[in-house]
C-alpha positions, -999 to 999 in steps of 0.1 A, spaced: -32 -76 -147 3 -70 -137 26 -83 -109 63 -82 -102 86 -111 -95 89 -141 -119 89 -117 -148 126 -110 -143 135 -147 -147 114 -149 -179 130 -119 -194 165 -133 -189 155 -165 -205 140 -149 -236 170 -125 -238 193 -155 -244 169 -171 -268 163 -141 -291 199 -130 -290 209 -164 -303 181 -163 -329 192 -130 -346 224 -126 -365 244 -96 -353 238 -76 -384 231 -39 -378 218 -37 -414 186 -55 -405 154 -36 -410 137 -23 -378 104 -39 -388 120 -73 -394 138 -71 -360 106 -60 -343 83 -86 -357 107 -115 -353 115 -104 -317 78 -102 -310 68 -135 -325 97 -154 -310 88 -140 -276 52 -150 -279 62 -185 -290 85 -189 -260 64 -172 -233 27 -173 -242 5 -196 -222 -8 -213 -254 17 -205 -282 4 -207 -317 23 -225 -345 34 -200 -371 20 -217 -401 -6 -213 -428 -35 -217 -403 -19 -189 -382 -15 -167 -414 -52 -172 -423 -64 -161 -389 -40 -131 -388 -52 -122 -423 -88 -122 -412 -82 -100 -382 -59 -75 -401 -83 -72 -430 -112 -65 -407 -92 -39 -388 -76 -21 -418 -110 -16 -435 -136 -24 -409 -163 -2 -427 -155 -17 -461 -151 18 -474 -117 17 -491 -111 -18 -506 -129 -35 -534 -133 -73 -539 -105 -70 -565 -82 -55 -539 -91 -82 -514 -84 -109 -540 -49 -94 -544 -43 -97 -507 -58 -132 -506 -32 -143 -530 -4 -134 -505 -21 -142 -472 -5 -177 -468 29 -160 -471 23 -140 -439 39 -168 -418 68 -171 -442 73 -133 -443 76 -133 -405 103 -159 -405 122 -143 -434 118 -107 -422 100 -97 -454 68 -77 -458 54 -85 -492 18 -88 -478 20 -58 -455 35 -36 -482 8 -45 -506 -19 -39 -480 -5 -4 -474 -3 3 -511 -39 -8 -516 -51 10 -485 -35 43 -495 -48 40 -530 -83 34 -516 -81 64 -493 -69 87 -521 -96 74 -544 -124 78 -519 -113 112 -509 -121 122 -545 -154 103 -542 -167 122 -512 -155 156 -525 -172 150 -558 -204 136 -544 -208 163 -517 -204 191 -544 -239 184 -557 -274 184 -541 -289 151 -531 -323 140 -544 -343 129 -513 -374 119 -533 -358 87 -546 -367 55 -527 -335 36 -519 -318 21 -489 -283 20 -474 -268 -8 -453 -246 7 -426 -235 -26 -410 -203 -37 -428 -207 -72 -415 -239 -75 -436 -222 -61 -468 -198 -78 -491 -169 -58 -505 -179 -37 -535 -173 -57 -567 -156 -27 -584 -150 10 -581 -184 18 -596 -201 -2 -568 -178 13 -542 -186 48 -553 -223 41 -552 -220 29 -516 -202 61 -508 -230 81 -525 -256 63 -504 -237 66 -471 -230 103 -477 -266 108 -486 -275 92 -453 -251 114 -433 -265 145 -451 -301 134 -447 -298 130 -409 -285 166 -406 -310 179 -431 -340 165 -413 -327 178 -380 -324 213 -395 -359 211 -408 -373 201 -374 -353 229 -356 -366 255 -381 -402 243 -376 -398 245 -339 -383 280 -341 -414 292 -360 -414 326 -377 -393 343 -350 -361 333 -368 -350 337 -404 -366 310 -426 -342 292 -449 -352 274 -480 -349 236 -482 -322 241 -507 -302 262 -483 -307 237 -455 -296 208 -477 -265 228 -488 -256 235 -452 -260 198 -443 -237 188 -471 -211 213 -459 -212 199 -424 -207 164 -438 -178 176 -460 -161 193 -430 -165 161 -410 -149 139 -437 -122 165 -444 -111 164 -408 -113 126 -407 -91 123 -438 -67 148 -425 -62 126 -394 -57 96 -417 -31 115 -437 -11 120 -405 -9 83 -398 26 70 -402 38 36 -415 47 26 -379 10 32 -369 -1 8 -396 26 -16 -387 15 -16 -351 -20 -26 -363 -4 -54 -384 15 -67 -354 -16 -67 -333 -34 -88 -359 -6 -114 -352 -9 -111 -314 -47 -114 -315 -44 -149 -330 -28 -159 -297 -57 -144 -276 -76 -111 -274 -55 -97 -246 -20 -102 -261 -11 -69 -277 18 -49 -290 23 -14 -276 43 13 -293 63 34 -267 36 61 -266 8 36 -263 26 20 -233 30 54 -217 -8 61 -221 -16 26 -207 6 33 -176 -12 66 -170 -46 49 -172 -34 20 -150 -18 42 -123 -39 73 -125 -6 93 -125 16 111 -150 45 136 -151 36 166 -172 15 197 -172 -19 182 -166 -38 189 -198 -56 167 -222 -49 174 -258 -65 164 -292 -59 170 -328 -79 198 -344 -71 200 -381 -34 209 -384 -33 220 -347 -33 206 -312 -61 218 -290 -64 218 -252 -97 200 -244 -94 197 -206 -73 209 -177 -67 184 -149 -76 198 -115 -46 201 -93 -20 199 -121 6 225 -130 -15 240 -158 -45 243 -135 -24 259 -108 -9 284 -132 -43 295 -146 -27 307 -179 -35 277 -201 -72 274 -209 -95 249 -226 -98 254 -264 -63 271 -265 -44 260 -296 -7 249 -291 14 261 -320 50 256 -306 67 237 -278 101 245 -262 120 227 -236 133 253 -211 155 278 -229 157 258 -261 144 270 -294 106 264 -298 96 235 -320 67 242 -345 41 215 -339 17 225 -366 7 194 -386 19 169 -360 -3 141 -347 -13 145 -311 8 116 -299 40 133 -311 30 166 -296 23 149 -262 58 135 -262 72 170 -263 47 184 -237 52 156 -211 84 154 -192 100 149 -158 89 166 -127 107 199 -121 115 206 -158 101 236 -177 81 235 -209 72 267 -228 41 266 -249 32 291 -276 -6 291 -276 -33 309 -295 -64 317 -275 -100 316 -287 -99 354 -291 -70 351 -315 -43 365 -291 -10 346 -289 12 342 -259 40 321 -244 32 301 -213 59 287 -191 49 256 -170 70 236 -146 61 200 -149 50 180 -119 32 148 -108 -4 149 -119 -30 126 -102 -61 117 -121 -85 117 -91 -114 103 -110 -94 71 -113 -93 64 -76 -116 48 -50 -141 70 -33 -170 66 -8 -203 80 2 -229 75 29 -264 65 18 -296 62 38 -309 26 41 -345 16 35 -352 16 73 -351 49 93 -317 53 109 -300 27 87 -267 39 73 -251 22 43 -216 28 30 -211 30 -8 -175 24 -21 -169 30 -58 -138 15 -74 -134 24 -111 -103 1 -116 -78 -20 -98 -51 7 -103 -15 4 -93 16 25 -99 45 0 -100 69 25 -115 70 49 -85 77 40 -48 52 67 -37 26 57 -63 -11 51 -56 -24 15 -52 -60 6 -50 -58 -19 -20 -44 5 6 -68 32 -8 -98 9 -3 -85 0 32 -86 37 40 -121 41 26 -132 11 47 -117 26 79 -135 59 71 -168 41 66 -164 21 98 -158 55 116 -192 65 103 -207 33 119 -223 20 87 -246 -9 90 -235 -24 57 -213 -17 26 -219 -18 -11 -187 -22 -32 -194 -10 -67 -173 -28 -94 -195 -20 -124 -175 -12 -155 -143 -20 -136 -121 -36 -162 -96 -50 -137 -59 -42 -131 -34 -53 -104 -34 -89 -94 -14 -82 -63 -40 -56 -51 -71 -78 -57 -56 -105 -36 -49 -81 -8 -83 -64 -12 -103 -97 -11 -85 -105 21 -100 -74 38 -133 -93 42 -120 -127 55 -95 -137 82 -70 -154 58 -70 -180 31 -67 -187 -6 -81 -161 -30 -72 -173 -65 -52 -200 -83 -27 -190 -110 -15 -215 -135 15 -210 -158 21 -231 -189 29 -267 -181 32 -260 -144 10 -268 -114 -13 -241 -102 0 -216 -76 -24 -206 -49 -23 -169 -41 -32 -165 -4 -43 -137 19 -19 -141 48 -31 -111 68 -53 -124 96 -69 -90 101 -105 -84 89 -109 -48 78 -146 -52 75 -168 -79 89 -203 -66 83 -230 -72 55 -214 -68 21 -228 -66 -14 -206 -64 -46 -222 -48 -76 -210 -60 -111 -221 -59 -147 -210 -74 -181 -181 -49 -182 -166 -60 -149 -136 -80 -159 -104 -96 -148 -95 -85 -112 -131 -75 -106 -141 -111 -114 -114 -125 -91 -127 -105 -62 -164 -113 -69 -156 -150 -74 -136 -153 -42 -162 -136 -20 -189 -157 -37 -170 -189 -31 -164 -180 5 -202 -171 8 -189 -138 23 -208 -114 1 -238 -113 -22 -229 -106 -58 -255 -84 -76 -256 -75 -113 -262 -84 -149 -264 -119 -164 -227 -124 -159 -194 -105 -157 -171 -102 -188 -154 -136 -186 -117 -127 -187 -98 -154 -169 -63 -147 -181 -32 -129 -166 -10 -106 -187 24 -91 -181 44 -65 -200 77 -74 -216 100 -46 -228 112 -58 -262 144 -37 -259 155 -60 -231 150 -92 -251 176 -85 -278 213 -75 -277 225 -48 -300 203 -31 -327 204 1 -307 196 21 -338 161 5 -338 153 10 -302 129 17 -285 110 -13 -300 80 -10 -277 65 -36 -254 42 -66 -256 15 -74 -231 11 -111 -233 -10 -138 -216 14 -159 -195 -11 -174 -171 -47 -184 -165 -64 -179 -132 -89 -202 -115 -114 -198 -87 -106 -215 -54 -134 -239 -62 -115 -250 -93 -137 -233 -118 -127 -206 -142 -142 -172 -151 -128 -175 -186 -157 -171 -211 -183 -178 -184 -176 -149 -161 -191 -147 -126 -228 -153 -125 -243 -130 -98 -263 -144 -69 -290 -119 -78 -295 -108 -114 -308 -73 -122 -319 -65 -158 -300 -40 -179 -300 -28 -215 -277 -58 -225 -300 -84 -209 -308 -100 -243 -275 -94 -260 -245 -116 -260 -215 -97 -245 -181 -104 -230 -151 -125 -238 -170 -152 -256 -178 -127 -283 -141 -121 -291 -126 -138 -322 -100 -162 -307 -105 -163 -269 -88 -190 -248 -110 -219 -238 -128 -226 -205 -111 -251 -184 -111 -262 -147 -87 -276 -122 -89 -290 -87 -104 -269 -59 -84 -259 -28 -97 -260 8 -112 -228 20 -135 -215 47 -142 -183 67 -158 -174 100 -166 -138 95 -201 -137 81 -216 -163 58 -244 -159 33 -258 -195 31 -276 -209 1 -308 -207 20 -301 -171 28 -294 -164 -9 -327 -180 -20 -346 -158 4 -327 -127 -7 -331 -135 -44 -369 -142 -40 -374 -109 -22 -354 -90 -48 -372 -107 -77 -406 -97 -62 -394 -61 -59 -380 -60 -94 -412 -74 -109 -432 -47 -91 -407 -20 -100 -419 0 -131 -383 12 -138 -369 -23 -140 -398 -35 -161 -391 -6 -185 -355 -16 -185 -365 -51 -197 -387 -37 -224 -360 -14 -235 -335 -43 -236 -358 -61 -261 -360 -29 -281 -323 -24 -279 -316 -59 -293 -342 -54 -321 -328 -20 -330 -293 -32 -329 -302 -58 -356 -318 -31 -378 -290 -15 -398 -305 -7 -431 -318 29 -435 -342 45 -460 -329 75 -480 -361 89 -492 -370 119 -470 -406 109 -462 -396 73 -455 -366 84 -433 -388 108 -413 -413 80 -407 -385 57 -397 -371 82 -373 -405 92 -359 -413 55 -352 -379 50 -334 -382 82 -314 -417 74 -303 -405 40 -291 -375 55 -274 -396 82 -257 -413 56 -236 -379 49 -219 -365 84 -215 -362 98 -180 -360 64 -163 -330 75 -143 -336 113 -140 -354 113 -106 -337 112 -72 -347 78 -57 -319 73 -31 -323 97 -2 -296 110 21 -266 106 -3 -238 125 12 -200 127 16 -182 113 46 -176 139 72 -138 135 69 -141 142 31 -162 173 31 -134 198 33 -116 183 3 -145 192 -20 -150 228 -8 -132 259 -21 -129 249 -57 -157 254 -82 -147 225 -105 -140 200 -77 -174 209 -61 -192 204 -94 -176 170 -100 -185 159 -65 -221 171 -69 -223 152 -102 -211 120 -84 -236 124 -56 -265 131 -80 -256 100 -102 -257 78 -71 -290 94 -59 -306 86 -93 -293 50 -97 -321 24 -96 -295 -4 -93 -281 11 -62 -317 15 -48 -324 -22 -52 -289 -30 -38 -297 -10 -7 -328 -31 -3 -307 -63 -5 -282 -49 21 -312 -42 43 -325 -77 39 -290 -91 48 -290 -69 79 -324 -83 90 -313 -119 83 -283 -115 105 -300 -94 132 -337 -105 132 
């Protein structure tokens, strides 16, 4: 979450500190400047700063090792032992601006990548024997590091055999289904084709690895340090911060095309509706960008560049021209001129629908909010609070009898906006308490006496609803203003982060800038009842089963999360509409009865048990017959649960009258809107939530 204000005072303080800490020596290495600036900032500003000592080094080492070779595919136990010997020097390296440990890790990692590239090329050059009974463990957490190169190569043989076997059996099945109408290939031919597909997959993967720069690896190293402080304190390279801002605001300046690496080239994978590229109609999906020119300048050959670097050349300020040399699917080459503009990612924004309630004539508003987006960098930027206010006004114009606010999978965002938004449903009062390090808690209050919506309200959440989503759900739950419906609990993130531009924290060293930014945890937030959502999340008033019902999820599963704590409550009340404890008991009992009688939800619970069981099974047979039996058993079990959400069960799902015109006249826009309506119409969770809204309406208007 991000807010403006006190951050400016904090930056000025750290500027003085770090400037005093560093000698004015322009010969310092950028990495030394960067890591010392970063760590000193964390020590000074983080809510719970970690001591940079051997304990810190051990934790950072564990995180880094897990990240650099998470699949245990490149390093052997001997390599790990070499790193182990230097791990307690990590804290000393930070203080001295040295990189003995990091340099060794890169050396070992590069050697491992080079070595294993030879492994997979050699192994995939020969046919596999699928008659031999053996197994492969694909969960790296259940495997030790290979003792030596021989053992590592054998793991590669087994894993590549598994990859080939999955494609080979699939090809056998397709050929059987096709019958004699198509050309019948021999088993040897099918096996060879399967190996070729795996080879192509790994060649492309290793090509991407080869394009990684030292700064990319160093960024991972820095983030192993920041993660010791807490899971949400992270270092961002300049391009990473740009991408974060785009996701956070739903806005960018550029051409409106999504790009990805395809071998040595950059491919267009999507054109954003409404953007300059979409309006121009010249650039198409699957076009390959070979050169980029700024206005009348000479074109820059971008062959072999990583996509992040290409994006830097393609993006640019509104009104500027970029010329792309592209190769189309048919092989033709052309130069496309595009004038950059503001691009809005509409799928990031709030939107509403009208749904039929369970009773004839009942009309329920459905408001979907994918994130608590905010564009702090632009005065005309989009913010979720005013957008939701507009959606509420439109729903009231439709005379809805109740509203569902869907925050499922909403990972949070703007603290300022969630305070405003929570206030839409009460007269005024406290929403959340924010506590900085060694300071008393500050109460953030809704001071607007208006009530934008005073009717029945249900908030939908799940285990991926986090941060700002949890603030809103907790506040409305504490006020007894809404019924919270969802999975066992929300994510459990009760901390506040702010971005610090590292360039502003140190004088001089211009040759090394930009250094990037750090998103660090500076505060914790608490419910108005004094409790915290940290680790525990928000427990819904009515719990509906999902696929993660029997699996531990959320913040408590992270490596070094901050602890749960509580503070004093603050006075709060509201006189809009109250869902009392007795009301909740009745609502929950009715919902539980429906869920128990609902075949879909009972299947969901069965599937959740299967999901947990299958998640724990990570060892696979490599003999063809055994593998086929293994797959057949799994598919037979899975077949019972397919099609659970394919039928339309929510009738009368439609756009608001005022919105209809915005979805007509464009094929792509219409298709996306249709998909949205269809997904809501087939959603069993929305179906049960509609029943809950109906029950609230009947409670309040018997």
